[in-house]
C-alpha positions in Angstrom: -6.3 2.1 -38.8 -7.5 5.6 -39.5 -5.1 8.4 -40.5 -6.0 10.0 -37.0 -5.3 6.9 -34.9 -1.8 6.5 -36.6 -1.3 10.5 -36.3 -2.0 9.7 -32.4 0.6 7.1 -32.1 3.2 8.5 -33.7 2.5 11.9 -31.8 2.7 11.0 -28.6 6.1 8.7 -29.7 8.2 11.5 -31.1 11.1 10.8 -29.6 11.3 7.3 -31.4 12.5 9.7 -34.5 15.1 10.4 -32.7 16.8 6.8 -31.4 15.4 4.6 -34.6 16.3 4.8 -38.0 14.3 5.5 -41.3 13.7 1.4 -41.3 13.6 0.2 -37.8 10.5 3.7 -37.7 8.7 2.2 -40.7 9.0 -1.4 -38.9 7.6 0.3 -35.5 5.0 2.0 -37.3 3.9 -1.4 -38.7 3.9 -3.2 -35.9 1.6 -0.4 -34.5 -0.8 -0.4 -37.2 -1.3 -4.3 -36.6 -2.1 -3.7 -32.9 -5.1 -1.6 -32.4 -6.0 1.3 -30.4 -8.7 0.5 -27.7 -8.7 3.8 -26.0 -6.4 7.7 -26.0 -5.8 8.7 -22.5 -4.4 12.6 -23.3 -1.7 11.6 -25.3 -1.3 8.1 -24.7 -2.7 5.2 -25.7 -4.4 1.7 -24.9 -3.5 -1.1 -27.5 -5.8 -4.4 -27.9 -2.0 -6.2 -26.7 -2.1 -4.3 -23.8 -5.5 -5.2 -22.8 -5.7 -9.0 -23.7 -2.2 -9.1 -21.3 -3.7 -7.5 -18.2 -7.0 -9.4 -19.2 -4.1 -12.7 -18.7 -2.9 -11.7 -15.9 -6.5 -11.1 -14.0 -7.3 -14.4 -14.9 -4.5 -16.0 -13.6 -5.2 -14.3 -10.2 -8.9 -14.6 -9.7 -7.9 -18.2 -10.5 -6.1 -18.7 -7.9 -8.5 -17.0 -5.8 -11.1 -19.1 -6.9 -13.2 -16.3 -7.6 -16.4 -16.5 -10.1 -16.0 -14.4 -13.2 -17.9 -11.9 -14.4 -19.6 -11.6 -18.1 -16.4 -11.4 -20.8 -17.5 -8.0 -21.9 -17.8 -6.5 -18.0 -14.5 -7.9 -17.1 -13.0 -6.1 -20.3 -14.6 -3.0 -19.2 -13.1 -3.2 -15.7 -9.9 -4.0 -16.7 -10.0 -1.6 -19.1 -10.8 1.3 -16.5 -8.3 -0.2 -14.4 -5.7 1.0 -17.6 -7.0 3.8 -18.3 -6.8 5.0 -14.2 -3.1 3.4 -14.3 -2.4 5.2 -17.3 -3.2 8.6 -16.2 -1.2 8.0 -12.6 1.9 7.0 -14.8 1.5 10.1 -17.0 1.7 12.1 -13.7 4.5 10.4 -11.9 6.3 11.1 -15.4 5.7 14.5 -15.4 6.3 14.9 -11.8 10.1 12.9 -12.7 8.9 10.0 -9.8 11.4 7.5 -10.2 11.2 4.0 -9.3 15.0 2.0 -9.2 15.5 -0.9 -10.9 17.0 -2.3 -8.0 14.2 -1.2 -6.0 11.9 -3.6 -7.8 14.1 -6.5 -7.8 14.1 -5.5 -3.8 10.8 -6.1 -4.0 10.2 -9.4 -6.0 12.7 -10.9 -3.9 11.1 -9.9 -1.0 7.4 -11.4 -2.1 9.6 -14.8 -3.4 11.0 -14.8 0.1 7.7 -14.1 1.9 6.2 -16.6 0.0 9.3 -19.2 1.1 10.4 -19.7 -2.4 13.6 -18.7 -4.4 13.8 -16.5 -7.2 13.8 -19.0 -9.3 11.2 -21.2 -7.9 8.9 -18.0 -7.8 9.5 -17.7 -11.8 8.4 -20.9 -12.6 5.3 -20.9 -10.6 4.2 -17.6 -12.6 5.4 -19.4 -15.7 2.9 -22.1 -14.8 0.2 -19.6 -14.0 0.3 -18.0 -17.7 2.0 -14.8 -16.1 5.3 -13.9 -17.7 7.9 -12.9 -15.5 8.5 -9.4 -17.3 5.3 -8.7 -17.7 4.8 -9.5 -14.0 8.0 -7.1 -13.1 6.7 -4.3 -14.9 3.4 -4.3 -12.9 5.4 -4.4 -9.7 7.5 -0.9 -11.4 4.3 0.3 -11.8 2.5 0.0 -8.3 5.8 1.2 -6.8 5.8 4.2 -9.0 2.2 5.2 -8.5 2.7 4.6 -5.0 6.0 6.9 -5.0 3.2 9.6 -6.5 0.0 8.7 -4.3 2.8 9.3 -1.1 4.1 12.4 -2.6 0.4 14.0 -3.9 -1.2 13.0 -1.0 0.1 10.6 1.9 3.0 13.1 2.8 0.1 15.8 3.7 -2.0 13.8 6.0 -2.1 15.2 9.2 -3.5 13.5 12.4 -3.5 15.9 15.4 -4.0 14.3 19.4 -7.4 15.9 19.7 -9.2 13.7 17.0 -7.1 10.6 18.5 -8.8 11.4 21.9 -12.5 12.0 20.3 -11.8 8.7 18.5 -10.9 7.4 22.0 -13.6 8.6 23.6 -16.4 7.6 21.1 -15.2 4.0 21.4 -15.1 4.1 25.5 -19.0 5.8 24.6 -20.1 2.9 22.1 -17.8 -0.6 22.2 -18.8 -1.6 18.9 -16.6 1.7 17.4 -13.9 -0.9 19.3 -14.6 -3.7 17.2 -13.4 -4.8 13.8 -15.6 -5.3 10.7 -14.8 -7.1 7.6 -16.8 -6.0 4.5 -17.5 -5.7 1.0 -18.6 -3.1 -1.3 -20.4 -1.9 -4.1 -20.1 1.8 -5.8 -22.0 3.4 -8.3 -19.5 6.1 -8.9 -20.9 9.5 -10.2 -18.0 12.6 -11.4 -16.7 15.0 -9.8 -18.9 18.0 -11.3 -21.9 15.3 -11.7 -25.3 17.1 -13.1 -28.3 16.3 -11.2 -29.2 14.2 -14.3 -25.9 12.0 -13.8 -26.5 11.6 -9.8 -29.9 10.7 -10.4 -29.1 7.9 -12.8 -26.4 6.4 -10.9 -28.3 6.5 -8.1 -31.3 4.9 -10.2 -28.8 2.1 -11.0 -27.6 1.9 -7.2 -31.4 0.9 -6.1 -31.5 -1.2 -9.1 -29.2 -3.0 -7.5 -29.9 -2.7 -3.9 -33.1 -4.2 -4.9 -31.0 -7.1 -6.6 -29.6 -8.1 -3.7 -32.6 -7.7 -1.3 -34.4 -11.0 -3.5 -30.6 -12.8 -3.2 -28.4 -12.3 -5.8 -24.8 -13.0 -4.9 -23.0 -10.1 -3.5 -19.1 -10.7 -4.6 -20.6 -11.1 -8.2 -23.0 -7.9 -8.3 -20.1 -6.0 -7.3 -17.8 -7.7 -9.9 -20.4 -6.8 -12.8 -21.7 -3.7 -11.7 -19.0 -1.9 -9.1 -16.5 0.8 -10.3 -14.9 0.6 -7.1 -10.6 -0.7 -7.4 -11.1 -3.8 -5.7 -14.8 -4.7 -8.3 -12.9 -7.5 -9.5 -12.7 -9.3 -6.0 -16.2 -9.4 -5.0 -16.0 -5.7 -3.7 -13.7 -6.7 -1.0 -12.4 -4.5 1.5 -10.7 -6.8 4.1 -10.8 -6.5 7.4 -11.3 -3.0 9.0 -11.6 -1.7 12.2 -14.4 1.4 13.0 -11.5 4.0 13.1 -10.4 2.8 9.6 -13.8 3.2 8.0 -14.7 6.1 5.6 -17.3 8.4 8.0 -20.2 8.1 6.1 -20.1 4.4 6.5 -19.3 4.2 10.0 -23.6 5.0 11.3 -25.0 2.1 9.1 -22.4 -0.6 9.3 -22.1 -0.8 13.4 -25.9 -1.6 13.2 -25.4 -4.2 11.6 -24.7 -8.3 12.0 -22.8 -10.8 9.5 -24.1 -11.0 6.3 -26.6 -7.8 6.9 -26.4 -5.0 3.9 -26.8 -1.1 4.4 -28.9 0.8 2.8 -27.6 3.2 0.0 -25.1 5.9 1.0 -24.1 8.8 -0.7 -20.1 10.5 -0.7 -18.8 12.4 -2.8 -17.6 9.4 -5.0 -21.0 8.0 -6.0 -23.2 5.4 -3.9 -22.2 2.8 -1.7 -23.8 -0.6 -1.0 -21.7 -2.2 2.0 -22.0 -5.9 3.3 -21.0 -6.6 6.7 -19.2 -10.3 5.7 -17.9 -10.8 9.2 -17.7 -8.6 12.7 -15.6 -9.8 15.5 -14.6 -8.1 18.9 -11.0 -8.0 20.4 -9.7 -7.5 23.5 -7.8 -4.3 24.2 -5.5 -5.1 26.6 -1.8 -5.3 25.7 1.1 -6.7 27.7 4.8 -6.4 26.5 7.9 -7.5 27.5 10.4 -4.2 27.5 13.8 -3.9 27.8 16.0 -1.1 29.6 19.2 -1.3 27.8 22.4 1.1 26.8 24.2 1.1 24.0 27.3 3.1 22.1 27.5 3.4 18.3 30.5 4.4 16.4 29.5 5.4 12.8 32.5 4.3 9.9 33.6 7.2 7.5 36.5 7.4 5.6 39.0 7.3 8.0 37.7 4.6 10.3 36.5 2.0 8.4 34.0 -1.0 9.8 37.2 -3.0 11.0 38.8 0.1 12.7 35.0 0.9 14.4 34.5 -2.6 15.3 38.1 -2.8 17.0 37.6 0.1 19.0 34.6 -1.3 19.9 35.7 -4.8 21.3 38.4 -2.6 23.4 35.8 -0.6 24.9 34.0 -3.4 25.4 36.6 -5.0 27.3 37.4 -2.0 29.7 33.4 -2.4 30.5 33.4 -6.3 31.4 37.0 -5.2 33.0 34.8 -3.4 35.3 34.8 0.2 34.1 31.6 2.3 34.0 29.5 2.1 31.0 28.3 5.8 31.0 31.1 7.7 30.9 32.5 5.7 28.2 29.5 6.0 26.2 29.1 9.8 27.0 32.6 10.3 25.1 32.7 7.8 22.9 28.7 6.9 21.3 27.8 9.2 18.3 24.5 8.6 19.2 24.1 12.4 20.8 20.8 11.7 22.1 21.5 8.5 24.2 25.4 9.2 24.7 24.4 12.6 26.6 22.7 10.1 29.5 25.2 8.0 29.2 24.0 5.5 26.6 20.8 4.8 28.2 17.7 4.9 25.9 15.3 4.0 28.7 12.6 1.3 28.6 12.5 -0.3 24.7 9.4 -1.8 23.4 9.5 -4.6 21.1 9.8 -3.5 17.6 10.7 0.1 18.3 14.8 -0.4 17.0 15.7 -2.0 13.7 15.6 -5.8 13.3 19.2 -6.0 13.9 19.5 -4.2 16.9 16.2 -5.6 18.6 17.6 -9.5 17.5 20.9 -9.2 19.4 19.4 -7.3 22.3 16.5 -10.3 22.4 19.7 -13.0 23.1 21.1 -11.0 25.9 20.5 -11.6 29.5 20.6 -9.0 31.7 23.7 -7.4 33.0 25.4 -8.9 29.8 27.0 -6.8 27.1 27.0 -7.5 23.1 29.8 -7.9 20.9 30.4 -5.5 18.7 26.7 -5.6 16.0 26.4 -3.8 12.4 22.8 -1.7 11.6 22.3 0.6 8.8 23.4 3.3 11.5 26.4 2.0 12.2 28.6 -0.1 14.9 26.9 -1.0 18.1 27.6 -2.8 21.6 25.0 -2.9 23.6 24.3 -3.5 27.7 21.1 -5.1 28.8 20.0 -3.5 32.3 16.7 -5.2 33.0 13.3 -6.5 31.7 9.5 -6.4 32.5 6.4 -7.0 32.0 4.5 -3.6 30.9 0.8 -2.8 30.2 1.3 -0.6 27.0 -2.4 -0.5 26.4 -2.9 3.2 26.2 0.0 4.1 24.2 -0.8 1.0 21.7 -4.3 2.0 21.3 -3.4 5.6 20.7 -1.1 5.0 18.0 -3.3 2.2 16.3 -6.1 5.0 16.3 -3.9 8.1 14.5 -2.6 5.1 11.9 -6.1 4.0 11.5 -7.6 8.0 11.2 -4.5 8.9 8.7 -5.2 5.6 7.0 -9.0 6.4 6.1 -8.1 10.1 5.5 -5.9 8.9 2.7 -8.3 6.5 1.6 -10.5 9.2 1.3 -8.5 12.0 -0.1 -6.4 9.2 -2.5 -10.1 8.6 -3.9 -11.0 12.5 -4.6 -7.8 12.8 -6.1 -8.2 10.1 -8.6 -12.0 11.1 -9.2 -10.2 14.5 -10.4 -7.5 13.2 -12.4 -10.4 11.0 -14.6 -12.6 14.2 -14.7 -9.9 16.1 -15.6 -7.8 13.9 -18.5 -8.9 13.4 -22.3 -10.0 9.7 -22.7 -11.7 8.6 -25.9 -13.0 5.3 -26.4 -11.8 3.7 -29.9 -14.2 0.1 -29.2 -17.8 0.3 -27.4 -17.4 -0.2 -23.6 
C-alpha cells in the first residue's frame, strides 16, 4: 500500500492515538495495511473487507428473494455505490450528533423477529444459516436507523401538505378515475450529477435510449435494472412496489396512467436523470370505507412521585365503584381526570375510529359492551377507566381519503426531496476510487 493511503487512514483515525498503546497502534496499522482501500470518501475509507462483507449480505438477501444476479463486476459496482452513499450519510449524521441508542436497536430487532413469529434465538439461527453474522446484521440496522433519523431531521420534518393540495388531488381523481388506481412499478434510472453539463446530460440520454431499445426487443427489465440502474432499488430489479397515483413523482404520472400491465414508458426526464418505468400490474380499489366507531368516555390519572401506580390504580378503582353504584360519570371525570381536553366535557371522547387511540386503550375499549366500565388499565399516558356508551357503523370514506391523500402527497414530496438531497450530497462529497469501477 502506498504511503498516501496509509497517511489517509491514519489521519482519519487520529482518536486511536489517544486510546491505543504504541504496541496496539502498530498492530492496528498492520491489520489496515493488509486490508486494501477500495475508495476514499471524504475523510474516511471503504476497505476491501467492508465491500466483501456487504456483498455477502446482499447475496444472502437476493438468494432468499430468488433474484437473478447481474455480472460480478456490475454487482460489485452497485454495492460499492451503495456503501459510498451510506458512508456519506453516516458522516453527516455524526457531525449532526444523530445518535441511535443500543436499546432502540434491540427493540427494532426484537420487533422484526416477532413479526416473523420467531424468538430472538431462532432469528439469530436463521441469519447464521443464511450466512449473515448477527453482529453485522445489527450494525446494518443501527446504520439504517441513524440514516432514517437524519433524513427525518433534514427532510421529512420540513415537508408540509396543504388542504388546497389535498382538494386538488381529490378533484383530479374525480375527473380521471385512473388517478385513483394502484400501480406496481419498476424503474431504471440513468442518473445525472446535480450540476450536469450538457455533455453529461447527453451521455446519460444516449445510454438510456440504448437501454430502452434493448427492452423494446425483449430484454428482461429486472435484469437490465440490476445491471444498469443508478436507483437505490437496482439490485431488486428496480421494484418500487405498489403506489397510488398521488404517491408517484409528478413526472411519472402522465405516462404511467396510460399504460397497462407489462408496458413500459418512454424516457422520463427528472432532476435526477432519465427514468424508464414499467407498469408491472395495476388494480382498481373500492373507495368506500365503513368503520365501527365507539362513543366512549374515560378518566385518566397519571402516576407521579407522590402517587405511584398502585395508589393511582386504587383511586381509579374507587371512582369506578362510585359510578357503578349510580353516580354520574361526567362530574367525577371533571373533578379527577388529568386529560384536560376530555375532562372539560365530562370525560367524553366523542366517536372514536379504530386505531386512533393507543393499542392498550383500543384493546380494552373493544372488549366492553355499551354501558360497561373497564377496570383500571395502564397505557403509556397513565391509568384509565373507560366507559363505552355506544357503537355504530360509520361511512368514513371522505375523511379516510383525505387523510390517505395527505400522506401520499407527503410521501411523494419526501421521496423527491430525499432523492435531490442525496444527489447533492454525493455531488459535494470527495470520492476517490482506488480500484477500477
